[in-house]
C-alpha positions in Angstrom: 0.0 0.0 0.0 1.4 3.4 -0.9 1.7 5.4 2.3 0.9 8.6 0.5 -2.6 7.3 -0.1 -3.1 7.0 3.6 -2.6 10.7 4.3 -3.0 13.6 2.0 -0.8 16.3 3.4 -2.5 18.9 1.2 -5.8 18.4 3.0 -4.3 18.3 6.5 -3.8 21.0 9.1 -0.9 20.8 11.5 -0.5 22.6 14.9 2.8 22.3 16.6 2.4 22.0 20.4 6.0 22.1 21.7 9.5 22.1 20.3 12.1 21.2 23.0 15.9 20.8 22.9 18.2 19.1 25.4 21.9 18.6 25.5 24.0 16.5 27.8 27.8 16.4 27.6 28.3 13.0 29.3 25.7 10.4 29.8 22.0 11.0 29.3 18.7 9.1 29.9 15.1 9.5 28.7 12.9 7.9 31.4 10.2 5.4 30.3 7.1 7.3 29.1 4.0 6.8 27.0 3.3 9.2 24.2 0.2 11.3 24.5 0.6 13.2 21.2 2.1 12.7 17.8 5.8 13.2 18.4 8.9 13.5 16.3 12.3 12.8 17.9 15.7 13.7 16.4 18.9 12.6 18.0 22.3 14.0 17.1 25.7 12.9 18.4 24.3 9.9 20.3 25.6 6.4 21.0 23.2 4.4 23.1 20.0 2.5 23.1 16.4 3.5 22.3 13.6 1.3 23.5 10.4 1.5 21.5 7.4 -0.5 22.8 9.9 -2.7 24.6 12.1 -3.4 21.6 15.7 -2.1 22.0 17.2 -0.2 19.0 20.9 0.7 18.9 21.6 4.4 18.2 24.7 5.7 16.5 25.2 9.4 15.6 22.0 10.7 13.9 18.7 9.0 14.5 15.0 10.0 14.2 11.7 8.5 15.2 8.0 9.2 14.5 5.8 8.2 17.4 2.0 7.9 17.9 0.0 8.3 21.1 0.2 5.1 23.1 3.7 4.2 22.1 6.2 3.7 25.0 9.7 4.9 24.8 12.9 5.2 26.8 16.5 5.8 25.9 20.0 6.1 27.3 23.3 7.1 25.9 26.7 5.5 26.4 28.7 7.3 29.1 31.3 9.7 27.8 29.3 10.7 24.7 27.5 13.9 24.0 23.7 13.7 23.3 21.5 16.2 21.6 17.8 15.7 21.3 15.1 17.6 19.6 11.5 16.7 20.4 8.5 18.1 18.4 4.9 17.4 19.5 2.1 18.3 17.2 -1.6 17.8 16.5 -2.9 16.8 13.0 -6.3 17.5 11.5 -7.6 15.8 8.3 -10.3 17.4 6.1 -13.4 15.3 6.4 -16.1 17.6 4.9 -15.8 20.3 2.3 -18.5 22.5 0.7 -18.8 26.0 -0.6 -19.7 27.4 2.8 -17.7 25.2 5.2 -14.8 22.9 5.9 -14.7 20.3 8.7 -11.4 18.9 10.0 -11.2 15.8 12.3 -8.2 15.3 14.6 -6.2 12.2 13.8 -3.8 10.5 16.3 -1.9 8.3 13.9 0.7 8.6 11.1 1.3 6.1 8.3 5.0 5.9 9.1 6.1 5.2 12.6 9.2 4.0 14.3 12.8 4.6 13.3 13.0 6.7 10.1 15.4 5.6 7.4 15.3 8.8 5.3 18.3 11.1 4.8 19.1 12.2 8.3 20.9 15.3 7.1 17.8 16.6 5.4 15.8 15.8 8.5 18.4 17.6 10.6 18.1 20.7 8.5 14.3 20.8 8.7 14.3 20.1 12.5 16.7 22.9 13.1 14.6 25.3 11.1 11.4 24.2 12.9 13.1 24.7 16.3 14.6 28.1 15.4 11.3 29.5 14.0 9.0 28.1 16.6 11.1 29.0 19.6 11.8 32.6 18.4 8.1 33.1 18.2 7.5 31.6 21.7 10.4 33.7 23.2 8.8 36.9 21.9 11.6 37.7 19.5 9.0 38.4 16.7 5.8 40.1 17.2 3.3 38.1 15.2 2.5 34.5 14.2 5.0 34.5 11.3 7.5 32.4 13.2 5.0 29.7 14.0 3.7 29.8 10.5 7.1 29.2 9.0 7.7 26.5 11.6 4.5 24.7 10.4 5.6 25.1 6.7 8.9 23.3 7.6 6.9 20.7 9.5 4.8 20.0 6.4 8.0 19.6 4.4 9.3 17.2 7.1 6.2 15.0 7.1 6.2 14.9 3.3 9.8 13.7 3.5 8.8 11.0 6.0 6.0 9.8 3.7 8.6 9.0 1.2 9.8 6.3 3.6 8.9 2.7 3.0 6.4 1.2 5.5 8.9 -1.1 7.1 11.1 1.6 8.5 12.6 0.0 11.5 16.2 -1.3 11.5 16.3 -4.9 10.3 13.9 -4.4 7.5 11.2 -7.1 7.3 12.1 -8.7 10.7 11.7 -5.4 12.5 8.4 -4.7 10.7 7.1 -8.1 11.8 8.2 -7.5 15.4 6.6 -4.1 15.5 3.2 -5.7 14.9 3.5 -7.7 18.2 3.1 -4.7 20.6 0.0 -3.7 18.6 -1.5 -7.2 19.1 -0.9 -6.8 22.9 -2.7 -3.4 22.8 -5.6 -4.4 20.5 -6.1 -8.1 21.3 -9.6 -7.3 22.6 -10.7 -5.8 19.2 -11.7 -7.4 15.9 -8.1 -7.6 14.8 -7.6 -9.1 11.4 -4.7 -10.5 9.4 -5.2 -7.8 6.8 -4.8 -5.1 9.5 -1.6 -6.6 10.9 -0.2 -6.9 7.4 -1.1 -3.3 6.6 0.9 -2.2 9.7 3.9 -4.1 8.5 3.6 -2.8 5.0 3.2 -6.3 3.5 0.7 -8.4 1.6 -1.3 -10.5 4.1 0.0 -13.9 2.8 3.6 -12.7 2.7 3.2 -11.2 6.2 1.8 -14.4 7.5 4.7 -16.4 6.0 7.3 -14.1 7.4 5.7 -13.9 10.8 5.6 -17.7 11.1 9.2 -17.9 10.0 10.2 -15.4 12.8 7.8 -16.6 15.6 7.3 -20.2 14.7 3.5 -19.8 14.6 1.0 -17.9 12.5 0.0 -14.4 13.5 -3.5 -15.5 14.2 -2.3 -18.4 16.4 0.0 -15.9 18.2 -2.9 -13.5 18.7 -5.1 -16.3 20.1 -2.4 -17.3 22.6 -2.3 -13.7 23.8 -6.0 -13.7 24.2 -6.0 -17.0 26.1 -3.3 -15.8 28.5 -5.1 -12.6 29.2 -8.2 -14.7 29.8 -6.3 -16.7 32.4 -5.2 -13.5 34.1 -8.8 -12.4 34.2 -9.9 -15.7 35.7 -7.1 -15.6 38.4 -7.4 -12.0 39.4 -11.1 -11.1 39.0 -14.5 -12.6 39.7 -16.0 -11.5 36.4 -18.7 -13.5 34.7 -17.6 -15.7 31.8 -19.4 -13.6 29.2 -17.6 -10.5 30.4 -14.2 -12.2 30.4 -14.8 -13.4 26.9 -15.6 -9.9 25.7 -12.6 -8.4 27.4 -10.3 -10.7 25.5 -11.9 -10.2 22.1 -14.7 -12.8 21.9 -18.3 -11.7 21.6 -19.6 -15.3 21.9 -18.9 -16.7 25.3 -19.6 -20.3 24.2 -17.1 -20.0 21.4 -14.6 -18.5 23.8 -15.1 -21.4 26.3 -14.5 -24.0 23.5 -11.4 -22.2 22.3 -10.1 -21.9 25.9 -10.5 -25.6 26.5 -8.7 -26.5 23.2 -5.7 -24.4 24.3 -5.6 -25.3 28.0 -7.2 -28.7 28.3 -9.8 -27.5 30.9 -12.9 -25.3 30.9 -12.4 -21.7 32.0 -14.6 -22.3 35.0 -12.1 -24.9 36.3 -8.9 -23.0 35.5 -8.5 -21.3 38.8 -8.2 -24.7 40.7 -5.8 -26.3 38.2 -2.2 -26.8 39.4 0.4 -24.5 37.9 3.7 -26.3 38.6 6.0 -24.2 36.4 6.1 -20.7 37.9 8.5 -17.9 36.8 9.3 -14.9 39.1 10.4 -11.6 37.6 11.1 -10.1 41.0 13.7 -10.7 43.7 11.0 -10.3 46.3 8.4 -12.6 44.8 11.1 -15.3 44.3 11.5 -15.1 48.1 7.7 -15.3 48.6 7.5 -18.4 46.4 10.3 -20.2 48.2 8.7 -19.2 51.5 5.5 -21.0 50.4 7.5 -24.1 49.3 7.4 -23.4 45.6 10.6 -23.6 43.6 10.3 -21.5 40.5 11.5 -22.9 37.2 13.1 -19.5 36.4 13.5 -16.4 38.6 15.3 -13.2 39.3 17.4 -14.1 42.2 19.6 -12.5 44.8 21.1 -15.5 46.7 21.6 -19.2 46.5 18.5 -21.0 45.2 17.8 -24.6 44.1 19.8 -25.7 41.1 16.7 -26.5 39.2 15.8 -22.8 39.0 17.1 -21.0 35.9 18.5 -17.6 37.0 17.1 -14.6 35.1 19.5 -11.7 34.7 16.8 -9.0 34.9 17.5 -5.4 35.7 17.0 -4.2 39.3 14.3 -1.8 38.0 11.7 -3.1 35.6 11.8 0.0 33.5 15.4 -0.7 32.5 16.3 -2.6 29.3 16.0 -6.4 29.6 18.8 -8.6 28.5 17.0 -11.9 28.9 16.1 -13.5 25.5 12.7 -14.9 24.7 14.3 -18.3 24.2 15.0 -18.5 27.9 11.3 -18.2 28.7 10.4 -20.6 25.9 12.7 -23.3 27.4 11.2 -22.7 30.9 7.7 -23.7 29.7 6.0 -21.6 32.3 2.4 -22.1 33.5 2.4 -18.7 35.3 4.6 -15.6 35.4 4.6 -13.4 38.5 6.2 -9.9 38.7 5.8 -6.4 40.1 3.4 -4.0 38.4 6.3 -2.0 36.9 7.4 -4.9 34.6 4.0 -5.6 33.1 4.4 -3.7 29.8 7.8 -5.2 28.9 6.9 -8.7 30.1 3.7 -8.8 28.0 5.4 -7.7 24.8 8.2 -10.2 25.2 6.4 -13.3 26.6 2.6 -12.4 26.8 1.8 -15.2 24.3 3.7 -17.8 26.4 2.0 -17.7 29.8 -0.4 -15.5 31.9 1.5 -12.7 33.5 0.2 -11.7 37.0 1.5 -8.4 38.3 1.1 -7.8 42.0 1.2 -4.1 43.1 4.4 -3.3 44.9 4.2 0.1 46.5 0.7 -0.1 47.8 0.9 -3.4 49.7 3.0 -4.5 52.7 5.2 -7.6 52.7 2.5 -9.7 54.4 -0.1 -8.5 51.9 2.3 -9.5 49.1 2.7 -12.9 50.7 -1.1 -13.5 51.0 -1.7 -12.4 47.4 1.1 -14.7 46.0 -0.3 -17.5 48.1 -3.8 -17.0 46.8 -2.6 -17.1 43.2 -0.5 -20.3 43.6 -3.0 -21.9 46.0 -0.9 -21.9 49.1 -3.1 -19.8 51.4 -2.7 -22.1 54.4 1.1 -22.1 54.1 1.0 -18.3 54.1 -1.1 -18.2 57.3 1.2 -20.6 59.0 4.3 -18.6 58.1 2.8 -15.3 59.2 1.7 -16.8 62.6 5.1 -18.3 63.1 6.9 -15.1 62.2 4.7 -13.0 64.5 5.8 -15.3 67.4 9.4 -14.9 66.5 9.0 -11.1 66.1 7.3 -10.8 69.5 10.2 -12.6 71.2 12.8 -10.5 69.4 10.9 -7.3 70.4 10.9 -8.2 74.0 14.7 -8.9 74.0 15.5 -5.6 72.3 13.3 -3.5 74.4 14.7 -5.1 77.6 18.1 -4.1 76.4 17.6 -0.5 75.2 14.0 0.5 75.9 12.1 2.7 73.5 15.0 4.0 71.5 14.8 6.1 68.3 16.5 4.9 65.1 17.5 6.6 61.9 18.1 4.5 58.8 19.8 5.9 55.7 21.0 4.4 52.5 23.9 5.9 50.4 24.1 5.3 46.6 25.0 7.1 43.4 21.9 9.2 43.9 23.1 10.6 47.3 21.4 9.8 50.6 17.9 8.6 51.5 16.1 8.3 54.8 14.0 5.1 55.0 10.6 4.7 56.6 8.5 1.6 57.5 9.1 -0.4 54.3 12.2 -2.2 53.0 15.1 -1.7 55.3 12.9 0.0 57.8 10.4 -2.9 58.3 12.5 -4.8 60.8 13.4 -1.8 62.9 10.1 0.0 63.0 7.5 -2.7 62.4 9.1 -5.9 63.8 11.0 -4.5 66.7 8.7 -1.5 67.4 11.6 1.0 67.6 10.8 4.7 67.1 11.6 6.9 64.0 13.0 10.4 64.7 10.3 13.0 65.1 11.0 14.5 61.7 10.5 11.2 60.0 7.2 10.8 61.8 6.2 14.1 60.4 7.2 12.9 56.9 5.1 9.8 57.3 2.1 11.7 58.4 2.4 14.0 55.4 2.6 10.9 53.2 -0.5 8.9 52.1 -0.3 6.3 54.8 2.7 5.4 56.9 2.9 1.8 55.6 3.5 3.1 52.1 6.3 5.5 53.0 9.5 4.0 51.6 12.2 6.6 51.6 12.9 10.4 51.3 16.0 11.9 49.6 17.9 14.4 51.8 21.1 16.4 51.6 23.9 15.7 54.1 23.2 18.9 55.9 19.7 17.8 56.7 20.8 14.8 58.8 20.7 16.8 62.0 16.9 17.0 61.5 16.8 13.2 61.9 18.6 13.1 65.2 18.1 9.8 67.1 19.7 7.3 69.6 20.9 5.0 66.9 22.0 5.5 63.3 22.2 2.7 60.7 23.9 3.3 57.3 23.7 1.0 54.3 26.1 1.7 51.4 25.2 0.5 47.9 27.9 -0.5 45.5 26.7 1.3 42.4 29.0 4.3 41.6 30.4 7.1 43.7 29.0 6.0 47.0 32.4 5.7 48.8 33.1 9.3 47.9 29.7 10.3 49.2 30.2 8.3 52.4 33.5 10.2 53.0 31.6 13.5 52.6 29.0 12.3 55.1 31.5 11.1 57.7 33.5 14.4 57.6 30.4 16.7 57.6 29.3 18.7 60.6 25.8 17.3 60.5 27.2 13.7 60.9 29.6 14.7 63.7 26.8 16.5 65.6 24.3 13.6 65.3 23.5 12.1 68.7 24.1 8.5 67.6 27.6 9.4 66.3 28.6 11.3 69.5 27.5 8.2 71.5 29.3 5.7 69.2 26.0 4.1 68.2 26.5 4.0 64.4 26.3 0.7 62.6 26.9 -0.1 58.9 24.7 -2.6 57.2 25.5 -4.8 54.2 23.0 -3.5 51.6 23.0 -6.8 49.7 21.6 -8.5 52.9 19.0 -5.8 53.4 17.9 -5.1 49.8 14.9 -7.5 49.5 11.6 -6.7 51.2 10.3 -10.3 51.5 9.7 -13.0 54.2 12.9 -15.1 54.2 15.0 -11.9 53.9 13.2 -10.3 56.8 13.8 -13.3 59.0 17.6 -13.0 58.4 17.5 -9.2 58.9 15.6 -9.6 62.2 18.3 -11.9 63.6 21.0 -9.4 62.6 19.2 -6.4 64.1 18.6 -8.2 67.4 22.3 -8.9 67.6 23.2 -5.2 67.2 21.1 -4.3 70.2 21.6 -7.2 72.5 25.3 -8.0 71.8 26.8 -4.7 70.7 24.7 -1.9 72.2 
């Protein structure tokens, strides 16, 4: 299909919303975000990685991208290299009605060519620079009328016409990249009447050729792949909601619930009404914490993000610490694991679905809004180990009560400040993570300023940490000070600054020689087995060393 037939620029109005420019001399990062407008990005002098809808694309020198609302992007440059980025957001209106007396324009939120643009980057650079110069002069008040914006829009028209000369398969890797770019669309539109013809159109291919190439790349036809996505999303609905079968069917793209039930049974071997009770022996964990929860419940995952020694039968997944970072784990790893269920934090859901959403249902358990015990109960419910969770919590409460009595007998109602040092500077922790054992288990008291911070936050149990400057440490004065140092950059230099600062020297815990340094690797995970180990260590500090 000729892309120019899809959009007639001569009958289109363009309104530029914003033109921004950023420059970083050494290392740069674009945080993960979802586009809300049509957006054109132009990179200059960059070496790094651009992630579009979960698919990493290597950048080298000049690169440009056309993006639609709903697309997710993030990027980072290689340290030691300059990065220049121009970002143009705009609205587009297509002529829908024309008569002698009136014209009607409808807003459109799509563009025929998206992704990485393979046109002449030097021509693109020239047009982007002219758009930026004209538009920003107008906005800065350097010209008194709309002539700057008008000229910027003329250059924008010229840029879009240049893009429309691109071939539909514009991503690096040609046909393979075009095929892969239809997969995120399936994950977004699986609940609609999605046809082979529509998918082929997105890839810029004839339907039969697209189907052939897709099967060659993914080892199954596009319609089979789409059906597997729908079946796994149906499993997620069945596990996480109490919706009626007819509603579940509609939510995954089937208007006929009887047809949906028949298809579900063909794919899973059981009726949807029985799926919740079916055993799910092969579980994958995408989170350090949820790996800990599974092991606590007596379940050994077939693959997992891990932080310590685990059974040899578990395949270790080298996932990033934060789910928004680029994954290095290949799809083949998950294929070989043959998972029945994937569990992860809510911040990995988009990436996980686009990489393996056809292979297994992906259950994401909210991280920041639940406590460790609520996490355990939810994981237990999903894997049918509710009684085991109850038994562990009851046993842990008895252990915690004994530990609390020992510590309070030794030091009474002491106040404690907990801080963590990393490449980002210093953070004061509250009731979660490293703070759980001290404030929740042992019942020790936060400094008054931290109590104030918690009260200002939406619920003390959700208060994780607060970034502070070294000079503010005196505001968090307490009987004891615990410091955890992360090994991720310039933390030792920052620690030296802390220990030589007046705020540190004046802190009550420092003057009374009540400062202890924690091994961050032992305190990093907020989960049952880790908390038991942390509790033992904390009790030793107060009963043996205080």
